[in-house]
N, C-alpha and C positions, 0 to 999 in steps of 0.2 A: 555520563552514566553515574547516577546518584549525585547528589549535591549536599555539601555540609555548609551550614552557616551557624555561627555562634556569636553572641554579643555579651561582653562583660563590661559593666560600668562600675568604677571605683571613685568614690567621693564625687560622683556626678549625678545629682538628683534627677530622676526621671520618673514619670508616671508609668505604672505597669502597662497602660495602653500604648504609650510611646515605645516601650521596650518590645512589646509584642509586634507592633507595626514595623520596627526595625528588623526583627526576625523574619516577618512575612515578606518584607521588601527584599531582603537578602535571598530568600527562596525564589522569589519571582525573577530575580536576576539570573538565577541558576536553572530556570525552567528549560532553557534551550539544550541542556545536557541530556534531556530525556528522563522521564519518570512516570510512575503510575500511582504514586500515593505520597502523602506529605504529613509531617508531624513535628511537634516541638515540645520542649520541656521547660518549665519555669517554676518558680517558687510561689506557693500560696501565702496567705497572711500568717500561717502557723510554721512558715519556713520549711514546709514539706514540698517535695518535688511532685508537680502535676504534669502529666502528659496529655496532649490533645492530638489525636491522629485521625486522619480521614483518607480513604482511597479516592482516586481521581485527582483533580487539579488543586492548586494552592487556594483557589477561590473557595473550595469546599471547606478547607481548614480555616479560612478567614471567617466563614459563616459560623463554624462551630465555636470559635472563640467568642464571637459576638453573643452567642447564646449561652455561654458558660457562666458559672457562678463567681468567677474571679472578680475581685474589686479592681476594675480597670483604672480607677482614678487614684489609687494608693500610690504614694511617692516612695520610691526606693532609691537610696543613696548608693547601695552596693547590691549587685545582682549578677547571676550567671544564667544565661538562657541559651539553649542549644536547639537547633532545628535541622531538618533533613528532608530531601526529596529522594524517594526510593525507586530504583529500577529493579523490578523483581528478578531474583535469581534463585532464591530458595523459598518456595512457597508462594502462593498467589498474592496479588496486591489487595490485601484487606487490612482492616484496622489492627488485627492481632499481629500480623507480620510487619506492619509499618514501623518505622523508627520514630522516636527513640525507643530503645529496649532497656528494661530494668532487671535488676538482679533477683528481686523477690517481691512479695506482696508489700513489704515495708518500704519499697522503693529506695533502698540504701545506695545503689549505684545505678547511674543512668549513662547510656552511651549511644552515640551515633557513629556510623561506620560507612565508608566507601571502599569497596574492594570485595574480595572473596577469600574466606578462610578455608583453606583446602583440607585442614585436619579437624574441622568443626565437629564432624560426627564422632571422631575419636574422643575429643574433649567432652562432648555431650554425654557419651556413654560412660566415661569415667566419672563425671560429676553426678550423673543419675545414680550410679552405684554408691556414691557417697551420700546420697539422700537429698540432693538438690533437684528442684523441679523446674520444668520448662513449660512454657505456654504457647510458643510460636514454633514455626517450622524453619526459622532463619538460622544462618551461621552466626549472625551478630549476637544473638542472645547468649551464645556460649561464652562470649567475651564478657558480657555483664555478669553472668553467673560465676565465671572464673575470678572476677574481681572480688565477689563475695566470698568465694572459697579462700582466696589468698588472705583476705582481711580476717576471716574467721580463724585461719590457721595461726596467724600472728597473735591474735587475742587469746588463743588457747595455749600459747607457748608459756615457758616458765616465767618470763618477765611480764607477760600479758600487756605489753605496750603496743598500741596500734602503730602501723608502719607510716612513714612519710608517704604522702599521696604519690609522688613521683617514683619512689622506690616500689610501691605496690604496682603501678602501671608497668614499670620496667620488668617486674617479675612476670606479669601477665603476658606482655608481648614476647617475652623470651620463649613462651610455650606456643606461640602462634605460627602457623605456616601459611604462606599465600601472600596476598597483597592487602594493604589496609591504610586508610587514614582514619583516625579515631579522635573523638573529643569526649571526655568524661566529665561528669559532675557527680557529687556525692553528698548525701545527708550527713555523712561522717566528717566531711571537709567543707563546711559552708564557706561561700565566698571564693572557692578555688575552682579552677578548670585545668585539666591536663589535656594536651594534644600531642599526638605522635603519628608518624607515618612510615610506611615502608612500601614503596612501589606505586602509591597513589598520592596525588598532589594535595598539599595543604599549606595555606598561607596565613600569616598573622598581620593584620593592619594595626598600627598604633596611632592614636590620636590623643595628644596632650599639649601642654602649654610650652614645651621646650622648643628651642631653635632646632630646625631640621638637621643642622650640621653636627649636632651632638649625638645623633642617633647611631651609636656603634657599640658593640659589645665585645668584651675580651674574656678569655678563658682564665679561670682560677680553679686549680685542681685541688680537691679536698676530699677527705674520707666521709662517706655517708654510711647509713646502715647497710650491713652486708646483705646480699641477695643470695639466699640459700636455694639455688635452683634444684639441687638434688633432692630436696625434701618435697618438692611439688608433685612431679609426675614421673619419678624414677629416672630423671635425666642425669647425665654425668655432672658431678660437682665441679665447678670451676675454682681454680685456686685464687685468682684475683677477682674479687667481687665488688671493688670500689666503683663509684660513679664519678665521672668527670662532670664539672659544672661550669656553666658560663653565666657570669653575673654582669648586669648592666653597669655602666659607668656611674649613672646617677641613681639615687634612691627614689625610684619612681613612686613609691608608696606615699611620699609627701605631696604628690600632685593630684589634681583631678585628672583622671586618665580613662580612656576607653580602649578596648581591644575588640577587633573584629576578626573572626577566624572563618575562612572560606576555602572552597575547593579551587576557586580561581579569582583573579583580581576584579573581574567584572562586578562581583557582589560587594566589593570593598571601596571602590574608588570614589563613590559619591560621598563617603564619609572621610576618607583619608587616602593619600597617595603614598604614604610611608609604610612599606610592606617588608616583612621578613619571610623569606622562602625557607620553609623547613626542609631539612635533608633526611634521607633515610635513617631511621633509628634514633632521630632526635626525640627527646621527651621534653616538651615545653610546658612549664608550669606557670600559671598566672595565679598568684597568691596575694590577695589584698593589694592589688595594684602593682606588684613587682613581677616582672617577667624573667624567668631563668630557663636555661636549656641544659639538660643533662643527657648523658649517654653512658650505658654500661661500659666498664673498662674492657670487656671482651669484644666490644664493637670497634669499628674503625675510629681512629682518634678524631676529635673535633678539630676544625681548622683554627689557627691562632686568633683570628678575628672573624666576626660575623657582623655584617652591616645591614642595617635596615635601609632598604633601597627606596628611592623615589621613583615611582612608576609613572611614566609619561603617557598616560591614557586618559582621554577626556570622556566625560559622561555622554556627550552627544554621540560619540562613536559607537556606543552600544544601545542607542535608542533608534527606534524605527523612523522617526521624523515624519515626513509626509507619505511614506510608503505603507502599503497595507500589510506587508510581511517583511521580515528581516532578509529572507532570501532574495526578494526582488531588489531591495535596497543594496544588497551586496553584489548582485549582478550588475547593477547600474554604477557601482563604485569602481568597477574594474579599470576604467581609464585612469582614475587616480591611484588605484593600488598598483597598477603596472608601472606608473610613473614613480611611485614611491620605492618599488623594488629596484628600478634602474638608477634612481637618484644617487649621485655620488659615486657610482660604480663605472660609468662611462666617462672617461677623462680625456682632455685634450692637452698635449704637451708638445711644444715645438712643432705645432701643426699636425701632429700625429695623434690619432685616437687610441687609447688603451683602455683595458678593462681591469678593474681592481676589485677583488673581493677580499676585504681586509682580513677576515677570519681565516683565510686560506693562503695568503701570499707567502707566509713563512714555510709552507709545507709543499709548495709546488715542485721543488726539486725532487723531493721524496715521491711525489705522485708521478712524476715523469719517469722515474726509475722503477715503478711498481710492476708486479706480475700481472695484475688485472684490477679492474674496478668493479665493485659490487654495489648495487643499489637495492636496499632492502626496505620494504614499506608495506602498508596495507591499504586496501580500498582506493580512494581517489589519489592518495600519495603514490601508490604503486603505479597507477596509470600515468601520473606526471612523469615518472621515470621512464616508462615505456615511450612516451611522446618524445623524449629527448635522446633515446638510446642510439638511434641511427646517427644523429648529429655527434654524439660523444664518440662513437666508433670512428667517425670520420676525422674528428679533430684530434683525438688522442692517439689513434692507431694502436689502441690497446683492446684486449677482450673486455667486453662490458656485459656483466651479468645483472639481470633485473629479477629479483625474487620476492615472493610474498613471504612476510616475516614468519607467519605461523607454520607454513610448509618448510621454510628454511630451517626452523627449529626442530621440526619433526624429523627431518633428514639428518640432522647433525652434520651439516655440510662441512667438508674439510676447509679450513681457513689457515693461511700461511702468513708469516711475519711480513712478507713483502706485498701483501694484499692491501688495498685501500677500500674501506667499507663505508658507504654513505647510508645514513639512516634518516628517512624523510617522514615527517609527521607534523600536521598542522598544529596540534596541541603540544607536541613534545612529550606527551605522557602515554601514548599508545602502548599498551602493555606488551604485546608480541614484539613490537619494533624495539622497545626498551630491552626486553630480554635478549633479543638477537644482538643488540649492541654490546651488552655485557658478555655474551658468548664470544663475540669476535675480539673484544678487548682483552679477554682472558687468554686468547691465543696469540697476542702480540701484533695484531693488525692495527693499522692506523684507522681510527674511527672518526668519522666526520658527521656532524649533525646538521640537518637542514629543517628548521622549524619556524613557526610563526609566533612563538610565545617566548618572550624573554624570561629567563629564570626557570624554565621547564626542566624536567629531569634529563631529557636528551641533550639540551644545551649545556647543562652542567656536567654531564658525564662524558661528553664527547671531548676529544683532544683538540679539535678545532671545528669550525662550522660557520654557517651563514644563517642569519635571520632573513626571512623572505620579506618582511615589512609590508605585508598585505593589510595590516590593520585587523582589529577584532572581527571574528566571524561568529555570528550567533546562530544562524540557521543551521540545522543538523546537516543538511546536504551542502557539501563544500562547493564553492564557486570561485571566488576570487583567490582563495589560497591555491587552488589548482593552477590557475594561469600564472600566478607569481612563482610557484614552484618550478613550472616549466621554464620561466624566464631566468631563474637562478641557475638552472642546469645549462641553459644556452650560454649564459655569461661564463660559467665554469669552462665550457668547451672553448670559448674565445680566449680565455687565459691560458689554457693548455696548449694552444697552437700559435701563440704569439710570435714565436721565433721561427716558425716554419715558412720559408719563402714561398713555397708552392701554395700556401693557404691565404696569402695576403689579399688577393682580390676577393676571394670568398668572404674573408673576415670583414672587409670594407663594406660589402653588400649587406651582410647581416647587421653590422653596427648601424648602418644607415637605416635599415628597416626597423631596428629597435627604436631609433629616434622618432620614426613615423607611427609606431604602434599605438600609442594612446589615442591618437586621432582616429585611426582605423577601427579601434574598439568602439569608439562612439558611433561610427557608421554601422557597426554590427548591431548596436542597440536600437537603431532605427528600424530593425526587422521585427520589433516587438509585436506590432499589430498583425503582421503576417503569421508569426508563430502562434498567436492566439487563435487565428482562423484555422490553422493546421490542427491545433489542439481539439477543436470542435469535431474535426474529421476523424481523429484517432481515438477519442475518449470512449467510444463504445467497443473498441477492439480488445481482445484478450491476449493477443501476442503481437510482437513487433520485432523485426530484424533490422539491424543496422550494419551495413557492409562497407568495408574500405580496406585499403592496404597501404604499406609504406608508412609515411609519417601520419597518415590518417587513421591507422588502425587503433591507436590509443584512444582517440575520440570516439570510436565506435564502442569501445568498452566503457568509457566515461559517460557517454550519452545514455547507454543502456543502463548503467548503474543509477543515473539520476532518475530515469523514468521508473525503474523498479522501486527506488527509495520513496518517491513522492506520489506516483500515480498508481502503484501496486499493479502495474501491467507487466506480464512476463516478457522481458525484452532481452534479446541476445546481441551482443557485439560479435561479429563474425569476420575473420580475415578473408577477404574476397578470393585470395589464392587457394583457399580450402573449400570453395564451393562444391567442386566435383568430388570431394572426398566425404561427402555426407549431407551437408546442409542443403544442397540443391534439391533434395527430396522434399523439403518443406515448401518449395516455391509453387504457388498456384495463384489464381486470380483473386483469392480471398485473403492471402497473406499480406498484411501491411509491411512495407519495406522502405527504408531510407538508405540511399547510397551516397557516400562522400567521394567525389571524383574531383580532385584539384589539378592544377596545371603543373604537376611535378613529374618526375621520372616514372611514376607508377601509373600515369594517366592511360597509356595505351593498354596495359594489362587490365586496368579497372574498366575500360570501355569493353573489353572482351567479356568480362564478368557481367556487365550490364546487358549485353546482347544475349547471354545465356539466360539471364533472368527474364528478359522480355520474351524470349522464345518459349518460355514455359508459362506465359500469360501473366507474369508479374508486372506490376505497374508501379515502380518505385518512385518516391520523391527523391530527386537528385539535387544534392548540394554541390555547387561548383564555384569557382573563383571568378570574379568579374574580370572581363577582358579576354577570357578564354572562349573558345567555341562552345556553345550551348550543347551539352551531351544529348544525343538523340539516337534512335535506332530506326532506320528507314522512315516510314510514314507515321510511326506510332508517336503520338503526342504525349509527353511525360510531364508531370508537374516538376517544377524546378525552384530552387532557392539560391540566389547568388550572394556570396559574401565577398568583402574586399580581398584583393590579392596582395600577398606579401611573399617573402622568400619561403622556400619549402619548410625549413625547420621551425619557422614561426607561424606557419598556417594553422597549427593546432590551437594556438591562442585565440584566433579569430573564429575558426569554424566550430569551436565548442560553445560559443555564446548562443547561437540559435538553438542548440540542443538544450542548453540550460533554460532558456526561455520557454521552449516547448514543454519540458518537464514541469516547470512551474505552472504554466497555464493548464496542462492536463490535470494537475492536482487540484487547481482551483475549479476547473469545470466539473470535476467529479465530487467536489465538496469536501476535500480532505484538508487536514491541518498541514500546511506547507512547512512550517518551521519546526514542527515536532511530529514527524511521521511515526506511525505505530511501530512499536517493538524496537526502535532504534535510539541510540544515544549519540551525542556529538563527540564525546571523548570516551573511547573504549579503553578503560583503565584496568580491565581484567582480561586474562587469557581466554 
């Protein structure tokens, strides 16, 4: 959801063409996040900020640059360029609403923004009353115009001295409500860029000549220009208005250095693996090659040290390789992603196998004594918790609550100090899930993060947690992250029942099945051609029902979600036990149906549901596990699809793969963009 990329070169001679290509390539790496327009800002030969913006794909922006009057071969030793892909929230996707936004016709301040400013209309009304003009419908323009207002107020003051750029930005963000990641440049502060975030991710990559071991920063607290917030918008005056600053150990300004700012690491790693993850309310200033971080004294204090981390992510991991789409690549990566999730966590000691999730092992005693377990997530991550709920109830003997984060927040669910709350998110930045985490943390519960992204907000703000290690996922529709999330929850259940004698036989069966799982996933991928054939049968349908119960119900929801996301077919995942409570009215000879009937304890009841469907002229495609009796009803011949058999709690990892392949081939057959479905974004960083 929106993507920010900025490139700052200091004492690093580059042709303008090379700088613009770097910005464009950064945007292309962020395309998977979802967007409907793109734009960038750079300097012309007169050192004025020029914006180029286009609706549609980054390729449209690239064409516009080629046709611009900019001297593409001019060499620039120092330059600040910022770029953005927009996912429309305020106003339609056109060139006026596209980012970057500027403060006035003189282009004094330029900003790109990821997030939503919830008080934008209030700010806009106030600034319009003071004579400032707006040209777009966006919430972001109010930030740019607010910069102009603060700057003008300082210049009109008694001393008439313009403020430090960091101080100005700190004043501006003190007035903002909502979530944001922001990057600023200004004609008044040439060669400088300011970045800040609250609730939306923002990273800084550093590329210079120093040894990687030297990349660490330390705090130095000193007084800066006071921030008189009371004079801005009639907000209460704060007594202590000093800023804390973080200075680098080395004088970076002496070196040739480049900075890359982005919404996530995938846009940076081809340039450098040395990355600083900004935290909420950080104000990072890049001034003539020196990076500093400041924060208002009224904000939470900065940590005593801040390291520039080395990210272990290879470029090939975010490339399609020989696959036509990222989603297909990621489906086929699931044998490896499952192995990576399990690696190092299944251990043998003295002939006995144990399970170790290093991020949780110090908290297991607390979890065993807790009142209940809550699993809070959105979308696919929510479905992964549902897939493991029955297993977790069995292994922990505790009440297990699975909740959708947005609904959980709306209800203001009661949370107790002896609750353990898990927050599951592929990106680790999902806004509703992150807000729910903060809600539970404020009430004293133990908060546990399960994410696929090192350095994400959820992984930083959780007291403990697990990285699923599925590898980068670029396709908007999640595939391998889902199966890895389910596996992490299965491992957690194994840890929790380690000392229960009655569970030892069951544990041994599940651990053995985990060892066999990657090979069985490969067998599921052999169904690709069959799924492609089925897609041809379903592609003209307007509705689809997926029925199952027990461990299989979560995959009904997840399969339906995938088909809705990619093929734009109205699809419902229905609990088979609820058929007679309404959904049975939908069944007739024209309704396409998929039923999941595996060889677990729910098989008998699922067969009853199948008979009810067939009695009403339904002819479902039946997915079943190999080695079981083929589901049938009398002499009626039903289409079937067999998947490899495993223990009940792991069957969801296998049976989801044909549904992922079906949704992929449905989208291809209908001619849709598989990796970037309409109206959707990979990382939902706004509520």
